[in-house]
Steps between C-alpha positions, in 0.01 A plus 500: 500500500387855482433695814127502575494787742656842463734578788320668787683810629384584852747767592753722329851529637429857609238620747174306443141590576312354795291294256515408134269400221554191291309407186410169337351409163512236226713566196403417138609139553297462820804507730474676835698824537568653842671838511551811713398706196160511324481353153607747230194443277262598787317172457305309765701405811465436873661727758620400848632715781809355674503637856815601682709469184759734652592219739573259217855483363475159323268206460685307775248285684395631843562182690592395849519767768467773231142397428274803554271479804190584291557188290515283808188665643314449172603132489381435854174692452403349165615148584297502824191642328516233229587212730840431345831442672707824490810281437339367182430852378857605579629198310292586192627857505860385547484265205293729279685831544763464776303773682555752224176704477600635156576165337363446147527160329550442130135390486375818658443382857548787744594578859569292808264215419542534121142564402413488133312807376174313449520338843575835662196655336280208606616536862452875501872578529531853362878526543687166501825680591349615832610233753184492708265497199706229330511279807124538558431389144758220498389352830133517391593318182691236694198454729279443192737233373519326841121493511484373144736211578365414845800654684749292302802730519696327221211537251429858606867598451514322163189691389653826628802437274349324193129591527203292613441369149834322501437340840154380396631367167730258684308457824827561681808725500564543127807323359665838427856531627449864598177431692633199683812690602284793608285282729811346656664840558194654665448199727868490591490870602166478687578171676237234583253762625142440372258788435378644830138429586412777747254451780271759348252517220618624160237680292483480119315737270509648151566857396501671162835661414510681170191308399659164579397270793776461759495254788580647838591326829526643849468402863252784535165506322453791257241764569193501281620204289378140513800285600521120536677384818769242447584323827867424548640316803862476595656163412 
């Protein structure tokens, strides 16, 4: 099977810059190409800045005690704001990317929580390779799925992996080997911890990002925007 993604070179063997640019586009056959060099024909492409590239020597996952503090802080902050167990968010990141913020799948999913380009745009994620931005978008998307499936974690995880259409087609976790294995892996890593229902009110509102409506959630009401309170009590 042909390789769907061009190898992503984050750092040369010699002295590397503090940050790097990577480029993505679709080739003539519609396959995603990700490269550290712009396309030779100067055609349309998307550019991302990879911060702190000088600290990267390989795509080895940043797991365990080597996990950066800013990733942990972002997980705690976004999970709390969205009323989700931080352990569930950590488990999704572990299974999706093994805590590698520069991960790119063969289908084009990017970053820690493996956001597809369309999903990232919908969630207002300008740089999916920026850990905090990626986690904010991924956790917001997971919150949307939990709300959609009445806090059923299995269905939300299945939709995260296979898409809501597949879950609604079968009315359950789809009979896809990959999706069923994915749900089991995430729940094994997270443990039997349900989504957290904080003792505060979570506010929900809509914003326009690049002309597209984006749902926002926060434990603080936005200024100058009509927000609907969603009461959540700890179980």
